[in-house]
N, C-alpha and C positions, 0 to 999 in steps of 0.2 A: 504494500500500500504506500509506503514512504517513497519507494522508487517511482511509482506512478505519479504521485503528487509532485515529486521533484522534477520529473520529466515534463509534466504539465506546466509547472512554474517556469522552467527554462524555455519551453516553447512559447509561452505567453510573452516572456521578456524578449525572445528572439523576434517575435512578430511585432512587438511595440517599438523596437529600436529604429526601423526605417521610418516609422511614423513621426518620431520626434527628432531623429538625428540624420537621417539619410537624405538623398536627393528627393525633392518634392515634399519635404517634411514641413511641419508646422513652423519651425524656425525659419526655413528658407522662404516660406510664404510670407511671414511677417517682414522679412528683409525686403522682399520684392514689393510689398505694399508700401513700405517706407520710401523706396526708390520711386515708385509710381506717384506717390503724393508729392515728392520733391519735383518730379518732372512736370506734374500738373501746375505747380507754382511757377516753375521756370517758363512753361508755355504761356501761362496767363500774363506774365511780365512781358514776354516777347510779343504777344498779341497786342497788348496795350501800346508798346513802342511802335509796332507796325502801324497801328491806327493813327498815331500821331504823325508818323512819317508819311502816311498816305494823305492825310489832311494837308501837310506842308507841301507835298508834291502837287496836289491839286491846286493849292493856292498859288504856287509858283507858275503853274501852267496857265491859269486863268487870270490872275490878278497882277496888276502893275505895281501895287503898293509893296507887295512882298519882295519883288525883285529890287525895287528902289531901297528898301530897308536893308536887304542883304548887301547891296552895293555900298551903302553908306557905312555899315558896321564892319564888314569884312574887308572891303577894298579901299575904304577911305575916300570914296567918290563924293562929289558935291554937284548940286544942280546948276544949270546955267544961270538961273536968276538968284543964286545964293552967293554970299560972301564968306570966304573961309578966313577964320581968325585963329591964330595959334598963339596961345599965351604960354610963355616960358617963365618959370618961377626962378 
């Protein structure tokens, strides 16, 4: 009887090991769920950035104000009816 119970106990442990420690185990599933949640956060951030870039591209294609603003801030350009004043401290 002891041998039968011992064998049964060992076989239960042998069957439980892959469930908790092997490939496709509960632990591996938890790690994959954490990675999936992180990837969802990264994707949401990238989608928000893409929306902003799409709005900016559309504005640059259709609006003159955005092009003028870019030329002023990034290239230092001035309009033909404007006076440039440089103050040196």
